[in-house]
N, C-alpha and C positions, 0 to 999 in steps of 0.2 A: 256191172259189178267187177271189181278188180280181180283178175285171176291170180291165185296164190301159187301157181305152178312152180315158179322159180324158187319159192321158199324151201322146197324139198332139198335143193342143192346147197343151201346156206347153213346147214348145221355146223356148229351148235347154236346159231342164231335161232331164237324162239320162233317156231312156225306160226305164221299168222300175224307177226308183228307189223309188217308193212300194210297188210290188209286191215288190221285192227286200227292202225293210226290213220289210214286213209278214210275209214268210216267215221272215226272220231273227228277228223278234220272237217268232214262234211257236216257232222252234227253240231259242232261248235262254229260252223262256217259263217253264221250270220255276221259275226264280228270280223273274223279273219278274211273272209272272201270279200266283204265290203271294203276292207282296207286294201286288199289286193286289187280290186276293181278300181278303187280311187287312184292307186299307184299307176295302173296301166293307163288310166285316163290322163293323169298328170304327165306321164312319160310321153304319150302320144301327142298331147298338147304342146309340150316343150319341143318335141321333134318337129312339129309343124312350124314352130317359130324359128327353128334354126334354118339357115340358108343351106339347102342341099349343095353338094359339091358340083362343080362344073366339069364338063368334059374337055374344056379348053386347056391351054397350056397351064401346067401345074395342077391339073385336075387329079392326076394320080395321087399326088401327095395329099391334096385336100380330101380325096375319097378315103384314104387310109385313116386320116385324122377323124373324119366323120364317122366311119365305122367303128373306130376304136372307142369313141365316146360311149358306145353301147354297153360297155362293161362297167361303167361308172354311173352311179345314181346321180341325177342332175341336182337333187336337192341337198346333197351332202357336201363335205369339205372338198376343196380343190387340190389338196396335197397330192403330189405324184403326177405322173404322165402316163396316161393310158394308151398312148401310141405304142407302148411296149407290147400290146396285144398283137400287133402286126409284126414287129421285129423280134419277138421272142419272149417278151414278158419279164425279162430279168434286167434290162438295161438301166432302169432308174436308180436302183440302189447301188449298182456298180459305179455309176457316174458320181454319185454322192461320196462313195468311199474313196474314189480316186482323188476327188477334190480335197478330201480331208487329210490325205497322206502328205507329209512334208517330203522334201527331197532327201533329207537324212533318213527318214523311215523307208523310202523306196530303195535307197542304197543298201540299207541293212537287209531288206528283204532279198535283194539280188545276191548279197554275199552269204545269206543263210544257207546251211546245208540243205541238200535236196529234200531230205525227210522232213525237216522242220518246215520247209516251204510248203510241202504237200499238206502237212497238218494245219498250217496257218491258212492255206487256201480253203481247206475243208471247213475250218472254223468261220472264216469270213463268208463263205457261201451260206452257211446256216444263219449267220448274223444278218446277211442281206435278205434271206428268206423271211426271217422273223420281222424285219423292218417292213417289208412289203405286206406281210400279213396284217401287221398293226395298222397300216394305212387302209387296207381293204375292208376290214371288219365293219366300219361304219357305213360303207357303201353297199353292203350286202343286204338287200331288201330293206334299205334304210327308211323307207316310208311306211313300213309295216310295224306297228307297235310291238308285236311279239319279238321282233329281231332288233329292236332298240333297247331291250332290257339287258342289263349287265350280265345277268346269269346266263342267258342264251348266248350272248356275245362271248363270254368267257369259255363256254363249252366249244363254240366254233373255233375260237383262237387256239384252245388247247389241242383240239383235234388236228388242226392244220400244222401246228408246231410239231406235234408227234409225227405227223405224216412226213414233214420235211426231214426230221431226224431219222426216221425209219427207212425212208427211201431217198437218200442223199442224191441219187442220180436225177431225181425230180426236183428236189428242193421245193420251190413254190413258183407257180405261174399264175398270173392274174386271171381270175375267173374260177379258180379252184375253190374259192370261198363259197360260191353258190352250191357246189357239190357238197361241201362240208356242212353247209346250213341245212340242206335237205336230209343228209344222213343223220345229223343231230336231231332234226325234227321227228324222224321216224325210228329212232333208237331209244330203247328204254334206259340205257346207261352208257357210260364211256366204253366199257368192254365190248359191248355189242357194236357200237359205232366203229371202233378200231377194227373189229373183225370184218365188218362190211367193207371197210377201206382195203384191208388185206385181200379180200376176195376180188374186189374190183381191180386191184393192181396185179394180182398174181394169176387169176384164172385166165387161161389163154384166150377165151372168147371175148374177154373184156380188155385185159392188158393195159390198164391205165398207166402202169409204170412205164411200159414201152412207149405209150402215146405221149406222155408228158416229158419223158427223159430225152426224146428226140427234138425237144424244143418245138418249133413250128413246122418241122418237116412232116410229121404225121398229119397235122391239120391240112397241109397243102395237098397231101395224098388224098385226103378225104374229099376236099372240094373238087379235085380232079376226077375222082370216081363218081361224085355226084353229077358232074357235068356229063359224063358218059351215060349214066342212068337216065338223065333228063333227055339226052339226045335220042336214046332208044324209045323212051316213053312218049315224048312229044317233040318231034323235030321242029315243027313250026314255032313253038314257044322257045325252044333253045336258040333257033335262028334269031328270034326277036331279041333275046337277052344278049346275044353276040353283037347284034346291030347297035344296041345301047352301050356296048363296051363293058358289060357286066360279067364277062367271063374272063378269068376265073371268078367264081362266085365268092369273093372275099367277104361279102356281107353275111355269109352263112358260117363263117369261122366260129363265132360265139356259140352257135348251135352245137358244134362238135366239142368245143372246149368245156362247155358246161352241161352237155347232154340235155339241152333246152331249159336248164334250170334257171337261166338268167331272166327270161321274160315270159315263159309259158305259165298260164294259170295253174295253180296248184292242183285243182281237181282233175285237170287234163294231164299234167305232168306225172302224177302218180301212176296213171295208166300207161304212159309212154315208158316210164322207168320199169314198170312191171314187164312190158314187152321187151325192153332192153335186157333184163335179167333172164328172160326166157330164150331170147334169140341172139343176144350179143349185138354187135355193131350193125348187123342187118336191120335191126329195128330202127336205129337212128336214120339210116339211109332211106328206109321206106317212109318214115314220117316226113323227112325233108322233101322227098319227091312229091308227096301228097300236098304238103304246104305250098310248094311252088306252083304245081299244076292247078291248084285251086285258084290261083291268081290269073289263070289263063285269060279270062274275059277282060280283066283290067289291063294286062300287059299287051294284049293283042289289039286293044282299042286304038283306032287311028289317032286319037288325041293323046295317047300315052307318050310321055317324054322320059328322058334319062332320070330326071328328078323325081317324077311320080313313080317310076319303076323302083328306084332306090327306097322310097318311103313305103311302097307296098311290100317289098321284100323284108324290110326291117320290122314291119308290123305283122308279118305272116305268123310268127310264133306267139304273138300277143292275142290276136283275134283269130282263134283257131276254128276251123270248120267243124260243124257237128259230125259226130261219128268218125273223128280223125283216126283213132287207133284201128277201128274196124276197117276203114278204107286202106290204111297202111298194111294191114294183114292180108287184104285181098288183092293188093297191088301185084300184077303179074310180073315176075322176073324170070329170065332165062337161067338155065343151069350155069352157063358161063358167067353171068353177072353175079350170081350167088357165090360162085367159087372165087371170083375176084374180091368180093367184099370180105369173105371169110379168110382170105389170105392176108389181108391188111394187118390185123393184129399180130399175126405170126411174123410178118416182115419187120414189125417194130422191134421184136425181140432179137431177130437175126441181124438187124442192122442194115438190111438191104434197103435201097432207096426206091 
């Protein structure tokens, strides 16, 4: 049963909303969960068909491209370039806008007064954000019928546009659409959805505003911290990952950007998010460590290769172990480790690296 402990801190959000909808999701799950299961199976099948990246020359670039595909649904349109997930998530629209500017327009922009240039830059940032949002909506749980409906898509789009306008330091980063989809799913109306976004952005323990406004810097800090936790938890497994050339753990970046919303089964995700709201980013790190250490037998197997290791890590949040959240809560962490985790969201606000 999902603990409603975090709800007490979310007033005026109606107490029990997340719990209520989690149970409702389970009750009506025969249709939704079957669709989600089909999506996971199709995703796993399509990934099996893709050639994993090589460690040879050029492998680093191939790896980034291979990992970046994880935030785009394979069965939807191919508009846009999801390699932006690795280099910051905002490059695609900027490139399109640069191509559309004539030399005359660029000269006018250079000669414009500083204030007008700043205003124009802010407007263009929002335009770019809305353009990327429009591209990402069809890719967000695109194989689940509920999220193909125009009404739900409109709600997700509206929330993301409001998010970009309310927090211009964030704008929009690819992957945020999965966060918005989950928030819309578990909110009774637009006001409640917006309030939850505000809490996730402004409460220091969550600080999504600091996380996203730092572009990929915060995600890089997270995967570095995850490496340290893995080293302390399972040195042999960490050595194996290093032997494969999988450190830094770039494959886990979508876990942090979407708080596991991208691939994790909904019935498990709702419990992970409940833990996140109760414990902050500590919950995400605990879950990530459990997911990776659960692969220990596969990764330490003598027949394991770079390619099989990549596929195992990519599927870790799709085929989750039983009792994941309980195992995460029981994971032993030293006081120094907890202090380092809890300092991260504060560093995003302070701007320290």
